C-alpha positions in Angstrom: 0.1 0.5 0.1 1.5 3.4 -1.1 2.5 5.7 1.7 1.2 9.2 1.8 3.9 11.6 1.7 2.9 15.0 2.3 4.8 18.0 0.1 7.3 19.5 2.2 6.2 22.7 1.6 2.5 23.3 1.9 1.4 26.8 -0.3 -0.3 29.1 2.4 -3.5 30.5 2.3 -4.1 34.4 1.3 -5.3 36.4 4.4 -5.7 40.0 2.9 -5.3 42.3 -0.1 -2.6 43.0 -1.9 -1.4 46.6 -2.2 -2.6 47.4 -5.3 -6.1 46.5 -4.2 -5.5 48.6 -1.4 -4.6 51.4 -3.3 -7.5 50.9 -5.9 -10.1 50.8 -3.3 -8.6 53.8 -1.7 -9.2 55.8 -4.6 -12.7 54.4 -5.5 -13.5 55.5 -1.8 -12.3 58.8 -2.1 -13.7 59.3 -5.4 -17.2 58.2 -4.1 -16.3 60.8 -0.7 -15.4 63.7 -3.8 -19.0 62.5 -5.4 -20.7 62.5 -2.4 -19.1 66.4 -1.5 -19.8 67.5 -4.6 -23.5 66.2 -4.6 -24.0 68.1 -1.0 -22.3 71.3 -2.3 -24.6 71.4 -5.3 -27.7 70.8 -2.7 -26.2 73.3 -0.5 -25.5 75.9 -2.9 -29.0 74.9 -4.4 -30.5 75.8 -1.2 -28.5 78.6 -0.7 -29.8 80.1 -4.0 -32.9 79.5 -3.2 -33.0 80.7 0.3 -31.2 84.1 -1.4 -34.0 84.4 -3.9 -36.7 84.1 -1.3 -35.3 86.4 0.9 -34.7 88.6 -2.3 -38.2 88.5 -3.2 -39.6 88.9 0.1 -37.3 92.5 0.4 -38.7 93.6 -3.0 -42.1 92.7 -2.1 -41.9 94.5 1.1 -40.5 97.8 -0.5 -43.2 97.0 -3.3 -46.1 96.9 -0.9 -45.1 100.2 1.1 -44.9 102.0 -2.3 -47.9 100.7 -3.5 -49.9 101.5 -0.4 -48.6 105.3 -0.8 -49.5 105.4 -4.5 -53.0 104.0 -3.5 -53.8 106.5 -0.7 -52.0 109.8 -1.9 -54.2 112.7 -0.5 -54.1 114.0 -4.3 -55.1 113.3 -7.4 -51.7 114.8 -9.9 -53.4 117.0 -11.9 -52.0 120.4 -11.6 -52.6 122.9 -9.9 -54.5 121.4 -7.1 -56.8 122.6 -4.8 -55.3 124.2 -1.3 -55.8 122.1 1.4 -55.1 118.7 0.0 -51.3 118.4 0.4 -49.0 117.7 -2.6 -47.5 115.0 -4.8 -44.3 115.3 -6.5 -41.5 113.0 -7.7 -38.1 113.8 -8.9 -36.2 112.3 -12.2 -32.7 112.9 -11.9 -30.0 113.1 -14.6 -29.6 108.9 -15.0 -31.4 106.7 -16.7 -31.4 102.8 -16.6 -28.6 102.6 -19.4 -26.2 105.5 -17.5 -24.5 103.1 -15.6 -23.3 101.2 -18.9 -22.4 103.9 -20.9 -19.4 104.5 -18.2 -18.5 101.2 -17.7 -20.4 98.1 -19.0 -19.4 96.4 -16.0 -21.9 98.6 -14.5 -24.7 97.6 -16.4 -26.9 95.8 -13.4 -27.4 99.2 -12.4 -30.5 101.2 -13.8 -31.5 104.9 -12.6 -30.4 105.6 -9.4 -31.5 109.6 -8.6 -35.0 109.7 -8.7 -36.9 110.7 -5.5 -40.5 109.9 -4.5 -42.6 112.0 -2.3 -45.9 113.3 -1.1 -48.8 112.9 1.5 -50.7 110.1 2.2 -53.4 108.8 4.8 -53.2 105.9 6.8 -56.7 104.6 6.6 -57.7 102.0 9.8 -54.1 101.8 11.2 -52.7 105.1 11.9 -49.2 106.3 11.2 -46.7 106.3 14.3 -43.4 108.3 15.0 -41.3 110.0 17.5 -41.2 113.2 18.7 -39.7 114.9 22.1 -42.0 115.1 25.1 -41.7 118.9 24.9 -43.7 119.0 21.7 -46.4 117.3 23.6 -46.3 119.3 26.8 -45.9 122.7 24.6 -43.2 123.8 27.4 -39.6 124.7 27.2 -37.4 121.6 27.8 -35.5 121.5 31.1 -34.9 118.0 32.0 -33.6 114.7 30.6 -37.3 113.5 30.4 -38.4 116.4 28.4 -35.8 115.6 25.7 -36.9 111.9 25.7 -39.0 110.3 22.8 -42.4 109.7 22.8 -44.6 107.8 20.4 -47.4 109.7 18.7 -49.8 108.4 15.7 -51.6 110.5 12.9 -54.2 109.6 10.0 -51.8 111.6 7.4 -48.1 111.9 6.7 -45.4 113.2 4.5 -43.6 110.4 2.9 -40.0 110.2 1.2 -38.5 107.7 -0.7 -34.9 108.4 -1.6 -31.9 106.7 -2.7 -28.1 107.4 -1.0 -24.7 106.1 -2.4 -22.6 104.3 0.1 -20.2 106.5 1.4 -16.1 106.0 1.4 -14.1 104.4 3.7 -11.3 106.9 3.1 -10.8 108.4 6.4 -14.4 107.1 7.7 -13.4 103.2 8.8 -17.0 102.5 9.4 -18.6 104.3 6.4 -20.9 106.2 8.5 -22.8 109.5 6.6 -22.3 111.5 9.9 -18.3 111.5 9.3 -19.4 114.3 6.9 -21.6 116.2 9.4 -19.1 116.9 12.3 -16.6 119.4 10.4 -15.5 121.2 7.5 -12.3 119.6 7.2 -13.8 116.1 6.0 -14.3 118.0 3.1 -17.2 117.1 0.2 -19.4 114.3 0.4 -17.5 111.4 -1.5 -19.3 108.3 -2.6 -17.3 104.9 -2.2 -16.4 103.9 -5.6 -13.6 101.3 -5.8 -14.9 98.2 -8.1 -13.3 99.5 -11.2 -10.0 98.1 -12.7 -7.6 97.2 -9.8 -9.6 99.2 -7.3 -9.6 102.3 -9.1 -12.9 104.5 -9.3 -15.3 104.6 -12.7 -17.1 107.8 -11.5 -20.4 105.6 -10.1 -20.8 104.5 -6.7 -20.3 100.8 -6.0 -23.8 101.0 -4.1 -27.1 102.5 -2.8 -29.6 102.5 0.2 -33.0 103.0 -0.1 -34.0 105.6 2.9 -37.5 106.2 3.5 -38.8 109.1 5.7 -42.7 109.0 7.5 -43.4 112.4 8.7 -46.7 112.5 10.4 -48.9 115.8 10.1 -49.8 116.9 13.3 -50.3 120.9 13.1 -52.5 120.7 16.2 -48.8 120.4 18.3 -48.3 123.7 17.3 -48.1 126.0 20.1 -51.4 128.3 20.6 -49.7 131.3 21.9 -46.2 132.6 22.5 -43.6 130.6 24.5 -40.5 132.3 25.9 -37.2 129.9 25.6 -34.8 131.2 28.1 -32.0 129.1 26.8 -32.6 130.7 23.7 -33.2 134.2 24.6 -36.0 134.0 22.4 -39.7 133.5 22.5 -41.3 130.9 19.8 -44.4 132.6 18.5 -47.7 131.3 18.4 -48.3 128.6 15.5 -44.8 127.6 16.0 -43.0 124.4 17.6 -41.0 124.8 21.2 -37.5 124.6 20.7 -34.5 122.5 22.8 -31.3 120.8 22.7 -32.1 117.3 21.2 -30.6 113.8 22.1 -27.9 114.1 19.9 -26.0 116.9 21.8 -22.2 117.0 21.1 -22.4 116.4 17.5 -23.8 119.3 15.1 -26.1 121.8 16.3 -29.2 120.2 16.9 -32.0 122.3 18.3 -35.6 121.9 17.1 -34.9 125.4 15.0 -33.4 126.1 11.6 -30.2 127.4 11.7 -26.7 126.5 10.3 -25.0 123.6 11.4 -21.1 123.6 12.1 -19.5 122.1 8.6 -22.6 121.8 7.1 -23.8 124.1 4.1 -26.1 127.0 5.0 -29.0 127.2 4.1 -28.9 123.6 2.2 -29.0 122.1 5.8 -30.3 124.4 8.0 -33.4 122.1 8.8 -31.7 118.9 9.3 -30.9 118.7 13.0 -34.6 119.1 13.2 -35.8 116.4 11.2 -33.3 114.4 13.3 -35.2 114.9 16.5 -38.6 114.6 15.3 -40.6 112.4 12.7 -43.1 115.2 12.0 -43.7 117.2 9.1 -42.3 120.6 9.8 -41.2 124.2 8.0 -39.3 127.0 8.7 -40.8 129.8 9.9 -39.1 133.2 9.2 -38.3 135.8 10.7 -39.3 134.5 14.1 -36.4 134.9 16.1 -32.7 136.1 16.2 -31.0 136.6 13.1 -29.0 133.5 14.0 -31.9 131.1 13.5 -35.5 130.6 12.8 -38.2 128.4 14.9 -40.1 125.8 13.4 -43.9 125.0 13.0 -45.6 121.6 12.5 -47.4 121.5 8.8 -50.9 120.6 7.7 -52.1 119.4 4.6 -52.6 123.1 3.3 -49.2 124.1 4.3 -47.3 121.2 2.3 -49.4 122.4 -0.8 -46.5 125.2 -0.9 -42.9 123.5 -2.3 -41.3 125.6 0.5 -42.6 124.0 3.1 -41.7 120.5 2.6 -38.9 118.2 3.3 -35.6 119.1 2.3 -36.7 122.0 -0.2 -34.9 125.2 0.3 -34.9 128.5 -1.4 -31.1 129.1 -2.6 -29.8 132.4 -2.3 -28.6 133.6 -5.7 -24.9 134.6 -5.9 -24.3 138.6 -5.9 -27.9 139.4 -5.2 -30.9 139.2 -2.5 -32.7 136.8 -4.1 -33.3 133.4 -4.3 -34.3 130.5 -6.4 -37.9 128.8 -5.7 -37.8 126.2 -3.6 -35.5 123.6 -4.8 -34.4 120.1 -3.3 -31.3 120.2 -1.4 -29.5 118.4 -3.8 -25.9 118.1 -4.4 -24.2 118.2 -7.8 -25.2 115.5 -10.5 -23.2 112.5 -11.2 -20.8 113.0 -14.1 -22.8 111.0 -16.7 -22.0 112.4 -20.1 -19.0 115.0 -21.2 -21.4 117.1 -23.3 -24.0 117.4 -19.9 -23.2 120.7 -18.7 -24.7 119.5 -15.1 -26.5 122.0 -13.5 -25.2 123.6 -10.5 -25.9 127.0 -8.3 -22.7 127.7 -6.5 -22.8 130.5 -3.4 -21.3 130.9 -0.2 -22.7 129.6 3.2 -24.3 132.5 4.8 -22.3 134.5 7.1 -19.9 131.1 7.3 -17.1 130.4 9.6 -14.0 131.0 8.0 -13.7 127.1 7.5 -17.4 126.3 6.1 -17.8 125.0 3.0 -19.3 127.0 0.1 -21.9 124.3 -1.5 -23.1 123.2 -4.9 -27.0 122.8 -5.6 -27.5 120.5 -8.5 -29.4 117.3 -9.6 -27.8 114.5 -7.8 -28.6 113.1 -4.5 -30.0 114.3 -0.9 -27.4 115.5 1.1 -26.7 112.7 3.7 -27.8 115.0 6.5 -31.2 114.3 5.6 -30.7 110.5 6.5 -31.4 109.6 10.2 -27.9 109.5 11.8 -26.7 109.4 15.3 -28.4 107.4 18.0 -31.5 107.2 15.2 -29.4 105.7 12.7 -30.7 102.9 10.3 -34.7 103.6 11.7 -35.0 105.4 8.2 -33.5 102.3 5.8 -36.2 100.6 3.9 -33.8 98.5 1.6 -29.7 98.0 1.1 -28.0 96.5 -2.1 -30.3 98.6 -4.4 -29.5 98.5 -8.3 -32.3 100.8 -9.3 -35.2 103.2 -8.2 -36.4 104.5 -11.4 -39.7 106.5 -11.2 -41.4 107.0 -14.8 -44.5 109.0 -15.9 -46.9 107.6 -18.8 -46.0 109.6 -21.6 -49.1 109.6 -24.2 -47.4 111.5 -26.6 -44.2 110.2 -26.9 -43.3 108.5 -30.2 -42.3 104.7 -30.2 -40.0 104.5 -33.0 -39.4 101.2 -35.2 -36.9 99.8 -37.3 -36.9 97.0 -39.6 -35.5 93.1 -38.7 -33.4 90.9 -40.6 -36.3 90.9 -43.8 -35.8 94.5 -44.1 -39.5 95.3 -44.8 -42.2 96.6 -42.5 -44.0 94.2 -40.6 -43.7 90.5 -42.1 -42.3 90.9 -45.8 -45.0 90.6 -48.4 -47.8 90.5 -46.1 -50.7 93.5 -45.6 -50.4 93.6 -41.9 -52.9 96.3 -41.6 -55.3 95.2 -44.2 -55.1 98.6 -45.9 -54.1 97.0 -49.3 -51.0 97.7 -49.6 -47.9 95.2 -48.2 -44.7 96.5 -46.9 -45.7 100.2 -46.0 -44.9 102.3 -43.0 -48.2 101.7 -41.0 -47.2 98.0 -40.5 -44.0 98.9 -38.5 -44.3 96.7 -35.5 -46.6 94.5 -36.7 -47.6 91.5 -34.6 -45.6 88.1 -35.8 -43.0 90.5 -37.5 -39.0 91.1 -37.0 -39.3 95.1 -36.5 -37.6 96.6 -33.5 -39.8 99.0 -31.9 -37.7 101.5 -29.3 -38.8 103.8 -26.6 -36.7 106.4 -25.0 -36.0 103.9 -22.3 -34.0 102.2 -24.9 -30.2 103.1 -25.4 -30.2 102.5 -29.2 -33.5 105.3 -29.3 -31.7 108.1 -30.4 -30.1 106.3 -33.3 -33.9 106.3 -35.0 -34.5 109.9 -34.3 -36.5 111.5 -37.1 -37.3 107.6 -38.1 -41.1 106.3 -38.4 -43.0 106.2 -35.5 -44.7 103.0 -35.0 -47.1 104.2 -32.1 -47.3 106.8 -29.2 -47.2 106.3 -25.6 -45.0 104.8 -22.5 -43.8 105.2 -19.5 -40.7 107.5 -19.6 -38.2 109.6 -17.9 -39.0 113.3 -17.1 -37.3 115.1 -19.7 -36.6 112.3 -21.8 -35.8 114.2 -24.9 -32.9 115.8 -23.1 -31.6 112.5 -22.0 -32.1 110.8 -25.1 -29.6 113.0 -27.1 -26.9 113.1 -24.8 -25.1 110.2 -25.4 -25.4 110.7 -28.9 -23.8 114.1 -28.8 -21.3 112.8 -26.4 -20.5 110.0 -29.0 -19.9 112.6 -31.4 -23.5 112.3 -33.1 -25.8 115.1 -33.9 -29.7 115.5 -34.1 -31.2 114.3 -37.1 -33.6 117.1 -38.5 -37.3 116.3 -37.9 -36.7 114.9 -34.7 -39.7 114.3 -32.8 -38.1 115.3 -29.2 -41.4 116.9 -28.2 -44.2 115.3 -25.9 -46.1 116.4 -22.6 -43.2 115.2 -20.5 -40.2 115.7 -22.8 -39.4 118.8 -21.4 -38.3 120.3 -24.2 -40.3 122.9 -26.2 -40.6 123.0 -30.0 -40.3 126.5 -30.3 -37.9 127.1 -27.6 -35.9 124.2 -29.0 -35.5 125.7 -32.8 -34.6 129.0 -31.1 -32.4 128.3 -28.5 -31.0 124.6 -29.4 -31.1 121.9 -26.7 -29.6 123.4 -23.6 -32.1 126.3 -23.7 -35.0 124.5 -25.2 -36.9 123.8 -22.1 -40.9 124.4 -21.8 -42.4 127.8 -20.7 -44.0 125.8 -17.9 -40.3 124.5 -16.7 -38.8 128.1 -16.6 -41.6 129.4 -14.8 -41.5 126.9 -12.1 -38.0 128.0 -11.4 -37.0 124.0 -11.7 -34.6 125.2 -14.6 -32.2 128.2 -14.5 -30.4 129.1 -17.3 -28.0 132.0 -18.9 -27.5 132.7 -22.1 -23.8 131.6 -22.8 -25.8 128.8 -22.5 -25.0 127.3 -19.0 -27.2 125.3 -17.2 -27.2 127.1 -13.6 -30.0 124.4 -12.3 -31.9 121.6 -13.5 -34.3 119.8 -11.0 -37.2 118.1 -13.5 -40.0 117.1 -11.5 -43.4 116.3 -11.5 -45.3 118.4 -9.1 -49.0 119.1 -8.2 -47.7 122.8 -7.3 -49.6 125.3 -5.6 -51.6 128.5 -6.7 -50.7 130.2 -3.8 -47.7 131.8 -5.7 -50.4 134.1 -7.4 -51.7 136.0 -4.5 -48.9 135.9 -1.9 -47.7 139.5 -2.4 -44.3 138.3 -3.1 -42.7 138.8 -6.6 -42.0 135.5 -8.4 -40.1 136.7 -11.8 -37.5 136.2 -14.0 -34.1 138.1 -13.2 -31.9 139.9 -15.5 -29.0 137.6 -16.6 -31.4 134.8 -15.9 -34.1 132.9 -17.7 -36.4 130.8 -15.4 -38.5 132.3 -12.5 -37.1 132.9 -9.0 -38.5 134.8 -6.0 -37.3 138.4 -6.2 -36.5 140.0 -3.2 -38.7 142.9 -1.8 -38.9 144.4 1.6 -39.0 140.6 3.1 -35.5 139.4 1.9 -34.8 135.9 3.1 -32.1 135.3 5.7 -31.2 138.8 6.2 -29.3 138.8 2.7 -29.9 142.7 1.6 -32.2 144.9 0.6 -35.0 144.9 -2.5 -34.0 143.5 -5.8 -37.5 144.3 -7.8 -35.3 146.7 -10.0 -33.8 143.4 -11.9 -37.3 141.9 -12.5 -38.5 141.1 -15.6 -40.1 142.1 -17.9 -40.4 145.6 -16.5 -44.1 145.6 -15.9 -43.3 142.8 -13.1 -41.6 145.0 -11.1 -44.8 147.3 -10.0 -47.5 144.5 -10.8 -47.1 141.6 -8.0 -49.5 138.7 -8.2 -50.3 139.9 -11.4 -52.6 136.6 -12.6 -55.1 137.5 -10.0 -55.0 141.2 -9.8 -58.2 142.2 -12.5 -55.6 144.2 -14.4 -54.4 143.8 -18.1 -50.9 144.4 -16.6 -49.1 143.1 -20.0 -51.6 145.1 -22.1 -52.5 142.2 -24.4 -56.0 142.5 -24.3 -56.7 139.7 -22.0 -56.9 139.8 -18.3 -55.4 137.3 -15.8 -54.3 134.9 -18.0 -51.6 132.6 -18.1 -49.1 134.8 -19.3 -49.7 137.3 -16.3 -49.2 134.6 -14.0 -46.0 134.5 -12.2 -45.6 130.6 -11.9 -46.9 127.8 -13.7 -46.2 123.7 -12.2 -43.4 122.3 -14.2 -45.6 119.6 -15.9 -49.0 121.2 -16.1 -50.6 117.8 -17.6 -52.1 115.4 -15.3 -50.6 112.4 -14.4 -52.0 109.4 -16.3 -49.9 107.0 -14.3 -46.9 105.9 -12.8 -44.7 103.0 -12.5 -41.7 102.7 -10.0 -38.8 100.0 -10.6 -36.8 98.9 -8.3 -34.0 96.4 -8.5 -31.8 94.9 -5.8 -28.9 92.3 -5.6 -28.1 89.5 -3.4 -24.4 90.2 -2.9 -23.6 86.5 -1.2 -25.1 84.7 -4.2 -24.8 87.5 -7.1 -28.7 87.3 -7.8 -30.3 90.1 -9.6 -34.4 90.6 -9.2 -36.6 93.8 -9.8 -39.9 94.4 -9.3 -42.2 97.1 -11.0 -45.1 99.0 -9.0 -47.6 100.8 -11.2 -50.5 103.3 -10.7 -53.2 104.7 -12.6 -54.5 108.1 -11.7 -56.6 109.7 -14.6 -58.0 108.2 -17.9 -58.1 110.2 -21.3 
């Protein structure tokens, strides 16, 4: 029997992985982990984007609902001039358009129109408006203790509301970017906005960001004093019909008595009312001549008071250099952004009134409100409605604006070889913009509109900027072009008059109502000293106030001519310089029953001293708000529209 002889060497069984297998497994695991991480990142990013979109929509909706409420509850119908006692509605349309930023730098095309201002009087409805005032306004006494200066909350059925953008200020010498930095001393210089988003951190002439501010100022004329009140700390007596005065809660900063007076480091009279506006959420006005020459008391407005532009928030009558006269009430705006080289941005330059040696001169133009009108100090942020705003664009419906058409790739009006309008002829001019065609129809809101001037109008009517005629051709002129003959730049809200345009050209071609409102001041040079295009419900008070509003020699545009009651104590009568000469002795000529200009008519429009800047009913208004989520780069916009008058 054979004997089993085991092998001298038996193969050992394998008990693990080879190095190659381990490496392969590790690599596979890492790839799976990377895939999972990427998947979670995609999910996370999607959630972040979705959350940002939701938050952005909520913020936009909050702003839109606030504005929609205000437009739906205005105390007036925008059909100027309105009856007294109803309040007012006004909006200012600055020099920028929806495409201005892109013409400066294509990387700025996310920005739109950023310098419009909306303001008016609104009613609250069922839930009254609330706001803060110092306690001594309620007690109607001179404040003598800390308790007198404490804020108390009051309510009102009516309010003056203002919505406006402010650029983010620079952090140069101002690390926290506090707007109040520019309110403390003249050495800080002019207000400068942050501008570092150009190549290599350089500026490009356009602010990096904007915030939307919203003031709601209660209308409570019942808080005014029923009888004079001595204010011993001021050495003066507050007259009946004014508010008591006292130093506010921001003591140690700018002079902040609730009176109108020059503020250290701020231009006067541009910012004389800013300290009082910091101390209360009341709609207030300056009461001239009620105190020492250094200051004037303030009074709470009624709806009737607010019909007069001089009594509204951030309005000022600017002294005309070298005269004792002033402008009509204008917004306290700084110079416009340098949007086009051919745009002589209007600024009226004047030194501060009786300034210390260090106080600056100021320039009033068509830019942004001075930051002193936004809340700062202990109240900073209370008026902030939204941040990271890219556009706040207010437009009026203009039934007369021409919509210009250009043929598409087929080279024919409408659809080629088709009688789109069934008039028996194919491809004629009346078919421009027909449904289903490849034609391009442009409005003044489109950057290419100027290239079609003089062309065929496919229709009329669109929401547009005020003074769209001037804004449309400025980029064309900046590019070396010229205005085509036959260009139709004239409609109710174009701001240009065919007659004045033909005689004086673009820079002095404004309408007579704009000149008579005082919101345009030009010289024969030509030079634009002031340009603040605004729709305003206006007032008829100027035609019976015993003060002469007229053109002054050397300027075109109505001013407040100084008589015996010069404002700010800046000199004697200036009546001898009023034009035409018959106005020098005929004040309120539009209501005196006399044919002052001897044209055979009595108290007609030519004799009236002023006019609403756009004396047409506002059929509708549209506001576009555009906002950015900085973290995700998402941009969204929302529109608010309101129809007022149907014709």
